[in-house]
N, C-alpha and C positions, 0 to 999 in steps of 0.2 A: 237651461241651466242658469240659476240665479246666483250671482256672485256679489260679495261685499266689496264695494269700491273702497270703503273706509279702511279695510284691513290691508289694502295694497298701497295706501298713500304714504305711509311711514313719515308723516310730518311734512311732506311737500305740499304746500297750500294749493287747494283747488278752489278757484274763484267761480262765481256764477253770474250769468247774464241777468239783468233786471227782469222781473216777471212781467209779461204782457198783460194788458187789460182789454175787456170788451168795450162795446159802445156805452155801457152803463157804468164803466169804471171798475167793474168786478175783475179781480185778478184771475187770469186764465191759468189752468194747469199747462205746463209745457212737457211734452214728451219728445225726447231726443231719440232718433233712430239712426244708427250708424250702419253703413253698407260698405263692405269691402268687396267690390266687384273684381274678382280675380281672373287670371288667365285660365286656370283649370278648375278652381273652386271659388265660391263666394260665401261670405258670412254676413249675418245680420245680428245686431244687438240693439237693445233699447233700454231707456231709463226714464224715470219721472223726476222732475225737478223738486217735487215735494219730498222725495226720498232718494236723493242722488247717490247715497252710499250703497244702494242696491240696484243692480242692473242685471239684465238677462241676455245671454247669448242664445239664440234660437238653435236648438239641437235636434229637433224632430221635423222632418220634411215630408211633403207628399211623395208617395212612392217608395219611401224608405222602409227597409225590411230588417236591417241589422241593428246594432247598437246605436245609441245617440251619436250624432255627428255635429261638430261645431261648424261645419261648412256643408254646402250643397254643390254638386257639380255644375259648372258653368256651361251646360249643354242644353241644346234646344232642338226639337224635332217637329217639322211641319208635316202635315199629311201629304202623302205622295200624290202627285197629279196622275190623271189617267195615262196609262202607258199606251202610246201610239206608235212607238218605234223603240229600237234597242238603244239603251242609254250608252253614251260613250264613257270611257274610263275617267275623263276629266269631270264628269257630271255626278259621279257617285262617291267621290271622296276616297280617302285612303283605306285599304282593306287591312291595314296593319293593326297594331295592338289596340289603338284607341277605338277601333270598331270590331274588335275580335272577342269581346267579353259578353257574357250574358248576365242579366240580373233577374232573379225570380220575381213573379208578380207580387205586388204589395198586398198585404192583408189589412193595412191600416186605413183609416178614413182619409179621403181625399178632400181637403178643405178647399183648395183652389182647383176647380174642375178644369181638366184639360179640354173637355168638350166646349165649355164656355169660352175658354181662351182661344181655342182654335189650334192649339199646338201642345206638345208635351215639353216639359222642362225638368231640369235637375235629375233627381233619382227616378223620375217617371221614364226617362229616355233609356231604352234598351241599348247597352253598349255594343251589341252585335249589329245594330241597324246601320247600314252603310250610308244612309241619308242623314244621320244626325250631324249637327253642326257643333263643333268644339272650337275652342280658341277664338271665339267670336270677338273677344275684347281687342285683340291685336289688329283686327281689320280696321279699327278706328285710327290707327297710326301707321299708314303705309311707309312712312320714313324709317321705321324701325326694321332692321333685318329680321327675317324669320326663316326657319329651316324648311326644307322641301317637303317634310312629312306633315306640315301643318294642315289641318282640316278645320275650317273651310278655307278654300280660295274663293276669290270673287266669282269664279265661274260655277261654283257649287251652290250659290245662294238661290233661293226660290225666285222664280220669275217675278219681276217687279219689286224685289226687295233689295234695298241698299244696306250696307253694314250698319248704318245708324238705325235703320228700321228693325233689324234683328236684335240689336242691343236694346232698343226701346221695348220690344216684346218681352225680352228676358227680364228687364228691370220692372216692367209692368207686373209680371208674375211674382217677382220678389215683393213688390209693394203690396199687392193684393193679399198675399199670404201673410205678410207682416201685419197688415190691418186686421185680418181675421184672428191672428194670434193675440193682438192687443185687445180685441173685443172679448176673447175668451178669458184673458187675464183680468181686465179692468172693467168690462161691461160697456155696452154701446153708448149708454147715456154719458158716461165720463169721457169717452172718446169724442163725442159730439161737442163737449164743452171744453175741449183741450186744443192747444195749438201744437200740431205735430211738425217737428223740424227734422230735416234730413241732413246728414253729413256723409258725403260720398267720397271715397278715396280714389286717387289716380296715381299711376307711376310717376316718380320724380323725373325720369328721363323723357317723358312724353312731350311731344311738340305742342305749341299753343293751339294749333288746329285740332289736334286729337282731344285736348282738354275741352275746347269749345264744343266739339261733337259729342263728347260725353255729357256735357251740360245740356245740350239740346235733347239728347236721348232721354236723359233723366226727367226733364221737364215734360216732354211728350208722354213719358210713362206715368206722370202724375205726381212725381216727387216735388215737394216744396210748393205745391199750389195752394195748400191750406184749405180750410173749410169753405172759403168764399172765392176761391180761384185766384187768378193773378199770376204774375211771373215771379221768378226766384228773387229778384231784387225788389220788385214792387210790393211783395207780400211780407216785407220785414225780414228778408234774408232767411226764408224757410228752407232754402237749399244752399248748402255750402260745399265746396270742393276743397279737399286738402290732399297733400301728397302722402303716399303710403309710408315712407320712412318717417315723416313727421308724426303720423298717427302712432307708429310703433314707438317712437321716442317718448311721446306723451305718456304712453302706458308703461313702457319698460323702466323709465327712470323713477316712476312712482311705485313700481312693484319690487325693486331691489332694495336691499337693506340700506338704511339712511347713511351709514358710515362708509358705504362703498364708493361714493363720489363726493367731490367737494368743489367749491367755487374755483374756477380757473382750469378745471380738468377739461381736456378734449377727449371726445369719444366718437367712435364710428358706429352707426347703425347699419347692420347688414340684414336686410330683409330678403331672405332666401325662400322663395315660394315655389309653386308648382312649375311655372313657366319661366319666370324672370327672377333675377337677383338684382336688387337695388341697394346702393350704398350712399350714405350721406353723413357728413361729419359736423359736429357741433362743439361749441365751447360753452360751458356753464358759467353764466354771469351772475346768477342768483339761484338759490335753492328755495327760498320762501319770499315771494312767490317764485315758482320755477320759471327761469328765463334762459333762453338759449340763443346763440348766434352761430349761423352757419360759417364754417371756416374753410371748407373745401368744396368745390363744385361737385355735385352728385354725379355718380356714374352708375352704369348698370349694363346687363347683358342677358341674353336668353341662355341661361345655363341652370335652370331650376330642376326640380326632382323628376319631371317628366322625361328628362334626357337620360336619367338612370333607367327608366322603364324602356326607353327605346334601345339602349345599349343591352339591357337584359334580353329583350326580344331578339336582337341581332346575335347575341351569344347563343341563345337556344337554337336559332336557325342554323348557325354555323356548326353547332355540336350535333344536332340530330338530322340536319338536312332540310332544305326548303320544302321538298316534296312531303316529307313526314310532318312538318309543321303545318302546312296548309291542309293536310288530311285530318288533322286533329279535330275532334268534335268541339263545337263552341263551348260546351259545358266543361270539357277537359281543359280548354284554354283558360276559362274563367277560374277553375280550381288552381291551375298553375300560377296565374297572376295573383290570386288571393294569397297563396303561400309566399310568393315573392314579396308582396306588399306587407304582409303581417309578420312573417318570421325571418325575413332576410333584410329587406331594405330598411325597415324601421328599427330592427334589433341589432344590426351588424355593428360591431365595435372593434377597435384595435385591442390586441392582446399582447402579452409579453413576447409571444412567439413572433408576432408581426414586427414589434419594435426591435427584436433581436435578429431579424432576417431569417426566421425559422421556416422558410418555404419547404425545406426537405422533410419536415416533420408533419406536413399536411396529412390529415386523416389518421395520424397516430395518436393524437391527443383528443380528449373529449371536446366535442363542439368544433372539431377541425374541418367538418364538411357538412353540407346540406343535401338532403334528398328531396328534390323538387318533383312534384307529381306531374307526369306527362302521360296520362292515361291514353291507351290506344297505340302508343309507340312501341314497337316490338323490342325485345331484349337485344342488346348489342354491347358486349363487353368492351369493345374498342371505343365506343362512344360513351360508356359509363351508364347505360340504361339497363335497369334490372327491375322486373316486377312492376313496371309502370312508373318507375322513379328514375330521375336523372341525378347522378352524383355531381355536385358542384362544390369545389374546394374553396377555402377562404381566399386563396390566391385568385381564383376566378372572380370572386365577388369584388376583391380589391381592384382587379383590372377593369371591372365594370364601373366602379366608383371613381377611380383616380383621374381620368381625363376631365370629368365634370368638376370634381373637387379642385383640380388644378386651376381651372378657369376662375372659380370663386376665390382661391388664394391669390391669383394674379390681380383680380379686382381689388381685393383688400390691400394688397401690397402697394398698388398704385395710389389708393386713397390715403394710406398712411404717409406715403412720401409727399403727397400734396399738402397734407396737414403740416408736416415738417417744413415744407417750403413756404407756408403761410407765415411762419414765424410766431404762431400763437402757442407753440409748445408741442411736446410729444403727445402721442395718443396714449391715454391712461387705460382705456378699456374699449373693447368691441362688444356691442350688444347684438346677439344673434337671435333673430326672430323669424317667423314664418314657418310653413310646413316643413320645408327642407331644412330650415334653421333649427328644427327640433331634433334633427338627426344627431345621434350620439357620435357616429363616425365623423361627421363634418365638424362637430365641436372638438373632438380629439385632434383632428388634423390641423385645425386652426390653432389650437392650443400648442401643438407641437411646433407649428410654424412660428408662433410668437416666442418660443423658447423661454417662457416665464417672464419676459420683459413687458408684455402687455396682458392685462387681465381680460379673459374671455368670459362673458356672462350669457347665460341662457335664462331669461326671465320665465316665470311661471306662465302657463298658457301661451307659449311662444307662437303656436299655430294661429291663434286668434288675437294676437297682440295689436294688429293694425285696426281691427274693428273696435276693440276695447278702447284704443286711443282715440278713435273717432267719436265715441261716446263722451269721453272726457273733454275733447275739443268742443263738442256741441254744448255741454253743460257750462263751459266757461264763456260761451258767446264770443265777444270780441277780445277777450283777454287771452291772447294766444301765448303759448310758451315760447315759440320761435319769434324772436324780436327782429331779426334781420336775415336776409338770404343773399345768395350770390347769383348773379345773372349767369345763365348757362350758355348764352350766345350774345352776339352783337345785334343791336337794333338801330336802324338808321333809314335815311331816305336817299334816293338817287336824284341828282339835280344837275343842271348846267352851271358850270363854274366859269367865272370870267377868266379869259385867257391871260396867262402870266408867262412871259417868255423865259423867266428864270426857273419855272417849275414844269412847264409843259413842252411837249414836242411840237414843232411847227406843223407837222402833218396832222395833228389832232384838232386844230382849231376849226371851228365852224362859225358862220355868220348867223347871228340871232336876229331875224327880221323885225321882231316886235321891239326888242330892247336896243336894236341898232348898235351891237357890239360883238366882238369876237368872243366865243365861248368854247369850252371843251365839254363834251357830253359824257353822261354816265359816270360822273363823279359821285362819291358817297360821303355823306356826313353821318358819322356814327354818334348817336346820342347816348346809347347805353353800350358799354363794352363788356366783353366776357370777363366775369369775375367782379364786376361792380357790385357794391352793396346796395340792396333795395329793401325798403320797409313798406308795410301796409299803410302806415300813417303819413307817408310822404309821397306826393305826386311827383312824377318825373315829367318835365315839360320840354317839348321840342318846339322851338320857334321856327315858323315858316313864313314865306310870303309867296304869293302867286300873282302872276300877271295874266290878265284875261283881255283878249282883244274885244273891242266894242261889238264887232260883228259876230262874236261867239255868244253874246248874251241874248237870251230869249225871254222877254217879259221883264218884270222888275225884280226877279229873284234869281239866285244862282246857287247851285250846290257845289260845295268844296269837296274835291276828291283827292285823297292822299294815299299813296302807296307806301307800305312799310316793308322794308327789306331786312333780311337777317343773314348772319354768317356764323357757322359753328366752329370755325377754325380758331386756334389759339391766337393767331395774329391775323387780323382781317385786312384785306387790301383797301386802297383808297379809291379804286375805281372798280366798276362791276366786272366780275369774271365768273367762271363756272362754280366757284365756291359761294357765291352770293345768290340767294334765291328770294323771290317775292313771297312774303308771308301772307299779306292780306291787303285789301283795298278798303279804305274807310270813306264813307260818303255821308256828308252832313245833311240835315234837313235844309230845305230852301232858305237862303239867307238874303235879306233885302239888299239890292245893289247899292242903295243909298248909304250903306255902311262901308262901301269900298271907297278908296281914294282915286280920283280921276286924274289921268296924266295924258301927255301928248309927246310922242317921240320926235326925232329929228326930221322925219319925213311927214310930220303933220298927222300921223295916225293916232287916233284916240284909243287908249287902253286903260284898264283899271288895275289897281294893285290892292291886294288884301293881305294884311298881316294878321296871323293867327298862331295859336299854339295847339299842339296835340298833347294832351295830358294822359299819362299812363300811371295806373296804380297796380303794382305787382302784388298779388295775394298768393297764398299757398297753392291755390288750385288754378286760378285763371288770371288774365290781365284785363283790366277794365279801362276802356278808352273814352275820352271826352275831347271836345274841341272848344276853344274859346277865342273870340276876336280881341285883338289888342285894344286896350283902352275901354273895353266894355265889361260890365259886370255879368257874371254867369256864363253859361255855355251858349253855343250857337244852336243848340237843340240836340236831339237824339242823333247818335252816330251809328250808322249801319256798317257792320264789319263783315266782309266776305272774304273768307280764307281761300287761298289758292290750293 
């Protein structure tokens, strides 16, 4: 589906990155590909810099049989290994709703061959197959809580496959299909003479490790390698990570009417998707060009639209009985869920009867009930089954929606309070995007919660707002709308501090053999605090020094090893406890010992001291680390970062 970007800008300036050139100085065409890799569905869009006002969201996918879809299921299915024994329940995944549907065979052409890939993906995956892997994205961040019904668990992955391998395979399929789509639209010759750049979105609440694993999977899948290879950084930034709410904000603010917002307004982006709901708040510092500053730390939770599906399934099981549910033919279940998806979940709205508490009139007004197909289930007046259909009242549907909607409202309420606490002003608007964000019922409930004091907006194309924003971000290059962000956690180092009897307990002191002084161990120096303002243009430097015994040196070089620790609490401790965890270990390239200063302690032991800094650059998607020695120009070399 091709869309005019110009018609959605409404005067909010869209800058562009300077055009790249080849070895002969010829200007290369730039093609921007945005990928919203989602928990339940993923989206891809692309645009050419020569005509940035026109971009296309891919709506036709391999294996697809129904109408055009702006997204493709984030499912993957590997060939089953030879059966040599009975599979245990833990190895076959959940038999619940995610694996209880069926999809008819596709009649369309298969551009990306599942045979060539070695697996099926997206619409090719039969939802009835118990071996399919869904929710693969959240395996990249085990620090995030997830429900018990999530498939896959680590025990369900194919032998020899790690979570990053599965994500790599899925992103490879997305990339190959996108490349084939580009060749169909633009021709192979133009593609070969173009620089293809990728913008991949990640959840705002994800850990640094999860973001790094996403980057690793993307690069292994061939994203950002360019025509000549190389890594994401070394190839001119051909792969960029941004957070999903930032992508949504980039698009949403440019798609609403120009008089809807003004400089100084604070707004909350609520990206309600299939699995997760992410929130982040900004203040508008400029409209032309669009510039935003984060004013409240982003939050999120697993309370997306798939939880409505789970509650619907639980409702059906409770109403007709587990035995009847499990006896239903898979085609009957598919028909049942299709009806729920199309005519109930997406279309359900508040009515005057709902607002007036008219539960007693259920079924007496037009549209007051739904008849959900449950073919094969025998008639039962007590259970409301008649002629293969189950009677579902509006109250039943509200009871399915409300626990999930209440979680979203709680997230929004807390975010609004945080904006007020920041002193930057009240929230003028809430921008509702994402698949679940397209729900009319959710919109009405948030509107009712706001009581007319906060404007609730649903931008056009809310389901694909994130990937559309990724395209805008890619076209702008380094001209990001978000000027500053707030740190979501504390960053620091654990060290030995010199004993001070006015601060420390006598029982804590330990003798430091090399420094020949009393110290207390496991103290923490926090260099970035939760809520600190960070920008991409400013490096944050941590000053360090290390003492190295002469006996620990081997040869004339030495690698500097630094551990970085984090804490997610609102107030972090000054010494290590259970709330403090190791984030990563950074190791420099070998540094010549002659750059260290030589010392001798009171016992005549020779040791070396090296003073250096760890430099952090916090971007939308990842944190970039460098090390540099005091008094020396440049860095000590490449820093290898290993996340815990």
